[in-house]
KOLLOKE-591785 format. One line per 3 residues: number of its first residue (from 0); for each residue z, y, x of C-alpha. Coordinates in steps of 0.1 Angstrom, whole numbers, plus 5000, padded with zeros to 4 digits. Last residue first. Example, Ala and Ser with C-alpha at 12.3 -4.5 7.8 and 13.67 -1.06 7.14 Angstrom:
// KOLLOKE-591785
1	5071 4989 5137; 5078 4955 5123;
***
This chain:
// KOLLOKE-591785
440	7843 8561 6767; 7846 8557 6729; 7815 8578 6722;
437	7795 8554 6744; 7799 8527 6719; 7763 8516 6717;
434	7755 8526 6753; 7784 8509 6769; 7782 8479 6746;
431	7745 8476 6753; 7751 8477 6791; 7778 8451 6788;
428	7755 8429 6767; 7727 8432 6792; 7750 8423 6821;
425	7763 8393 6802; 7728 8381 6793; 7713 8384 6827;
422	7742 8366 6844; 7742 8339 6817; 7705 8333 6820;
419	7710 8328 6858; 7731 8307 6851; 7735 8283 6822;
416	7744 8296 6787; 7781 8294 6780; 7799 8265 6764;
413	7827 8273 6739; 7863 8276 6751; 7888 8255 6731;
410	7905 8262 6698; 7931 8288 6688; 7946 8262 6665;
407	7960 8244 6696; 7983 8274 6703; 7996 8276 6668;
404	8001 8238 6668; 8021 8241 6701; 8042 8267 6684;
401	8058 8240 6663; 8076 8226 6694; 8083 8189 6694;
398	8087 8183 6731; 8066 8155 6745; 8071 8166 6781;
395	8034 8175 6787; 8033 8194 6754; 8065 8213 6762;
392	8051 8223 6796; 8018 8233 6780; 8039 8254 6756;
389	8057 8275 6782; 8026 8280 6803; 8005 8290 6773;
386	8033 8314 6762; 8035 8332 6796; 7997 8334 6800;
383	7992 8347 6765; 8019 8373 6768; 8013 8388 6803;
380	7977 8375 6804; 7961 8394 6776; 7926 8397 6791;
377	7911 8365 6777; 7940 8342 6788; 7917 8316 6803;
374	7940 8288 6817; 7969 8266 6807; 7958 8231 6816;
371	7972 8196 6818; 7965 8167 6841; 7981 8132 6842;
368	7951 8116 6825; 7926 8143 6819; 7923 8177 6801;
365	7957 8179 6783; 7961 8212 6766; 7950 8248 6768;
362	7918 8264 6780; 7921 8295 6758; 7898 8306 6730;
359	7881 8340 6729; 7848 8326 6716; 7827 8331 6748;
356	7857 8326 6771; 7871 8353 6793; 7889 8351 6827;
353	7899 8385 6841; 7897 8395 6877; 7916 8425 6891;
350	7903 8455 6911; 7921 8483 6928; 7925 8520 6932;
347	7957 8537 6945; 7966 8573 6951; 7941 8590 6927;
344	7946 8627 6933; 7963 8654 6911; 7949 8688 6920;
341	7928 8688 6887; 7959 8689 6866; 7950 8716 6841;
338	7917 8699 6831; 7937 8667 6821; 7913 8646 6801;
335	7881 8656 6819; 7899 8657 6853; 7912 8621 6847;
332	7878 8608 6838; 7863 8624 6869; 7890 8609 6891;
329	7884 8575 6875; 7847 8577 6883; 7854 8588 6919;
326	7879 8559 6924; 7854 8535 6909; 7828 8545 6934;
323	7852 8541 6963; 7864 8508 6949; 7828 8495 6949;
320	7823 8507 6984; 7855 8490 6997; 7846 8456 6983;
317	7854 8433 6954; 7849 8395 6951; 7851 8370 6923;
314	7814 8359 6929; 7806 8357 6892; 7819 8393 6886;
311	7807 8409 6854; 7819 8444 6853; 7846 8464 6835;
308	7849 8502 6840; 7882 8517 6829; 7919 8514 6837;
305	7936 8547 6843; 7972 8549 6852; 7990 8583 6853;
302	8021 8585 6875; 8054 8600 6864; 8079 8575 6878;
299	8084 8562 6843; 8047 8555 6840; 8022 8575 6819;
296	7997 8548 6810; 7960 8546 6801; 7934 8521 6790;
293	7900 8538 6788; 7872 8527 6764; 7840 8508 6770;
290	7850 8471 6772; 7883 8474 6754; 7869 8493 6724;
287	7896 8509 6703; 7914 8519 6735; 7949 8509 6747;
284	7976 8535 6753; 8009 8534 6771; 8037 8560 6772;
281	8063 8577 6793; 8079 8612 6793; 8064 8619 6758;
278	8041 8649 6755; 8040 8678 6780; 8012 8680 6806;
275	8021 8714 6820; 8058 8704 6821; 8049 8673 6840;
272	8028 8693 6864; 8057 8716 6871; 8080 8687 6878;
269	8054 8672 6902; 8033 8643 6890; 8036 8611 6911;
266	8004 8602 6928; 7977 8588 6906; 7972 8551 6898;
263	7937 8536 6895; 7923 8505 6877; 7892 8483 6877;
260	7885 8452 6857; 7863 8425 6870; 7851 8397 6847;
257	7849 8360 6853; 7834 8339 6825; 7847 8304 6818;
254	7828 8277 6798; 7802 8264 6823; 7826 8239 6838;
251	7858 8238 6817; 7874 8214 6842; 7863 8199 6875;
248	7890 8213 6898; 7867 8242 6909; 7860 8249 6873;
245	7897 8256 6868; 7892 8286 6892; 7885 8308 6862;
242	7921 8307 6851; 7943 8290 6878; 7972 8275 6858;
239	7965 8238 6862; 7994 8216 6854; 7996 8183 6874;
236	8014 8151 6868; 8029 8122 6889; 8028 8142 6921;
233	8016 8137 6957; 8014 8170 6976; 7996 8170 7009;
230	8003 8192 7040; 7998 8225 7058; 7962 8235 7049;
227	7966 8220 7014; 7955 8187 7000; 7965 8177 6965;
224	7971 8141 6954; 7973 8134 6917; 7989 8107 6895;
221	7977 8071 6893; 7942 8084 6900; 7931 8119 6907;
218	7923 8134 6941; 7923 8171 6946; 7910 8191 6976;
215	7916 8224 6994; 7946 8237 6974; 7957 8271 6986;
212	7992 8275 7000; 7999 8312 7008; 8030 8308 6987;
209	8050 8276 6980; 8074 8277 6951; 8100 8250 6948;
206	8115 8242 6913; 8146 8219 6909; 8170 8248 6916;
203	8157 8269 6887; 8134 8298 6898; 8146 8333 6906;
200	8122 8345 6933; 8091 8335 6914; 8102 8354 6883;
197	8110 8385 6903; 8077 8385 6922; 8058 8382 6889;
194	8077 8410 6872; 8073 8433 6902; 8036 8427 6903;
191	8033 8433 6865; 8051 8467 6866; 8061 8471 6830;
188	8053 8483 6795; 8067 8463 6766; 8049 8463 6732;
185	8069 8461 6700; 8069 8497 6687; 8034 8501 6672;
182	8017 8535 6674; 7983 8538 6658; 7959 8565 6671;
179	7934 8591 6660; 7910 8615 6677; 7916 8608 6713;
176	7908 8633 6741; 7934 8659 6733; 7962 8658 6759;
173	8000 8657 6760; 8003 8621 6748; 8028 8624 6719;
170	8019 8660 6709; 7982 8651 6711; 7988 8622 6686;
167	8003 8645 6660; 7977 8672 6669; 7948 8650 6659;
164	7958 8621 6637; 7988 8597 6642; 7995 8566 6621;
161	8029 8551 6628; 8036 8514 6627; 8060 8489 6613;
158	8047 8454 6604; 8046 8444 6568; 8020 8417 6577;
155	7996 8431 6550; 8003 8467 6561; 7997 8457 6598;
152	7964 8441 6588; 7953 8472 6568; 7963 8494 6598;
149	7942 8473 6621; 7912 8476 6597; 7917 8514 6597;
146	7919 8515 6635; 7889 8494 6644; 7858 8501 6624;
143	7867 8533 6607; 7887 8549 6635; 7862 8538 6662;
140	7834 8552 6641; 7852 8585 6638; 7851 8586 6676;
137	7878 8587 6703; 7900 8558 6691; 7936 8549 6699;
134	7960 8520 6701; 7993 8536 6711; 8021 8515 6727;
131	8057 8503 6723; 8087 8516 6743; 8102 8484 6756;
128	8102 8495 6792; 8107 8469 6820; 8103 8488 6852;
125	8098 8456 6871; 8131 8451 6890; 8143 8417 6879;
122	8180 8418 6872; 8182 8380 6871; 8195 8375 6836;
119	8179 8406 6821; 8144 8401 6835; 8146 8363 6827;
116	8157 8368 6791; 8131 8396 6786; 8103 8372 6798;
113	8113 8346 6772; 8116 8373 6745; 8081 8386 6754;
110	8066 8351 6752; 8082 8343 6719; 8069 8376 6706;
107	8034 8369 6717; 8033 8334 6702; 8048 8343 6668;
104	8028 8375 6665; 7995 8357 6673; 8003 8331 6647;
101	8008 8358 6621; 7975 8373 6631; 7958 8340 6627;
98	7973 8336 6593; 7959 8371 6585; 7925 8360 6597;
95	7925 8331 6574; 7937 8352 6545; 7909 8377 6551;
92	7919 8411 6566; 7900 8411 6599; 7912 8414 6635;
89	7908 8442 6661; 7945 8443 6666; 7974 8419 6669;
86	8009 8431 6677; 8030 8418 6706; 8015 8433 6737;
83	8031 8429 6772; 8012 8458 6788; 8013 8461 6826;
80	7978 8473 6834; 7968 8441 6851; 7969 8436 6889;
77	8001 8415 6893; 7991 8384 6873; 7955 8388 6884;
74	7964 8379 6920; 7988 8397 6944; 8019 8392 6924;
71	8029 8359 6941; 8014 8358 6976; 7981 8339 6979;
68	7971 8303 6971; 8002 8296 6950; 8014 8260 6948;
65	8043 8254 6924; 8063 8222 6929; 8087 8206 6904;
62	8112 8178 6911; 8126 8162 6879; 8163 8160 6870;
59	8163 8193 6850; 8134 8179 6828; 8130 8202 6798;
56	8145 8233 6814; 8128 8226 6847; 8095 8221 6829;
53	8100 8254 6811; 8106 8272 6844; 8075 8257 6860;
50	8053 8263 6830; 8064 8299 6829; 8056 8303 6866;
47	8022 8288 6862; 8013 8308 6831; 8025 8341 6846;
44	8007 8335 6879; 8017 8311 6906; 7988 8287 6903;
41	7986 8250 6907; 8016 8233 6892; 8028 8200 6906;
38	8052 8177 6888; 8072 8146 6898; 8071 8156 6934;
35	8061 8141 6968; 8057 8159 7000; 8035 8161 7031;
32	8044 8189 7055; 8041 8226 7061; 8038 8241 7026;
29	8039 8279 7029; 8072 8297 7029; 8082 8320 7000;
26	8071 8356 7005; 8092 8382 7022; 8092 8413 7000;
23	8084 8449 7008; 8098 8474 6983; 8075 8480 6954;
20	8050 8508 6947; 8024 8491 6969; 8025 8460 6947;
17	8016 8480 6916; 7987 8497 6934; 7970 8465 6944;
14	7949 8473 6974; 7958 8444 6997; 7927 8423 6991;
11	7927 8391 6971; 7904 8363 6982; 7910 8334 6958;
8	7894 8301 6969; 7860 8287 6964; 7849 8253 6977;
5	7877 8230 6964; 7867 8195 6974; 7870 8167 6948;
2	7881 8134 6962; 7870 8103 6943; 7894 8075 6933;
***
């Protein structure tokens, strides 16, 4: 049985704005001795926490351990824009694509319902807001190529929506940048760091979460043995919920692509600034082009979120100078959209890392004897991470859940070109997207 060393670990900074809005929390203790368990889950994000809870429901007599390299809520699970999205968009209207859209709805809504149950049962403070979202385009091309096909799909699925042109959209948002939008009611907006913390702090009694406990090596054989700084975990089965770090464990090598997404939150708007802005008191908006466009939110505590500027990040690191540049870019974007609010500053700017695959497929299923995987959520981690964790636990326990077939139908990640060709290709594609769709910026 060979031992595989883990050579790259997460290195999250302390800039996450969502975490800074929360009251301080004492993390769970780190592992400090050798232990045995029936199950070990590597990764305390949405997929890992959902897998742990589902395992506990399926096997209440089994011992389950979750190993999180950092503090829960400080990784990608707590750094996203806080959209739990149910409705599909940017899909075609063929029968096969409509079947895929129906599958997407089933998976996403099951995930949202599962999260809602935990939020309500445990009183998790995450600003859970089931107010829907706007999907908007700046250019007529964005309307024709993205919004109109989305409307056609929603019509075919008999899903409720509201089509908003010009002033109708402006009256909802309070500003004029976007030409047209589609409002769908099923999305939940939330504080993702608050959700992650609350889920980790309210686990079933047979689940133990260890924070600040990175895995340093893994040994597979009759079960698995994981080495951490404070002790070893020997377990019968392992679930990997580590996104792009799955390659460190020997899985999906050359198939996972790390991207950095950058976000900022303003200070709270004053009452006079809120009146000046107008529009709905809270809303969320996703752009027609996710790589070029701007994701925005007006939060319940009256901050404006801006998420724009996506970069290829093979080293999985961010630095102060990059954040300084992003903050300036986001302030410029804010001033262009809200010229009457130029005194509003960006209070928090941070970076989160997204795992993408070439074909948009997740890394889901059994990947080796005793080893299962729920990785690569392709930028929709709140719902896709949650449902993949739930379903991989059902799969590992032999539960007959028809949603497993929906998940498996999404396929597996395709191989990427080798580096450095990958690096050149991805950066060239991003530059092309930015130029080609610059009207959506």
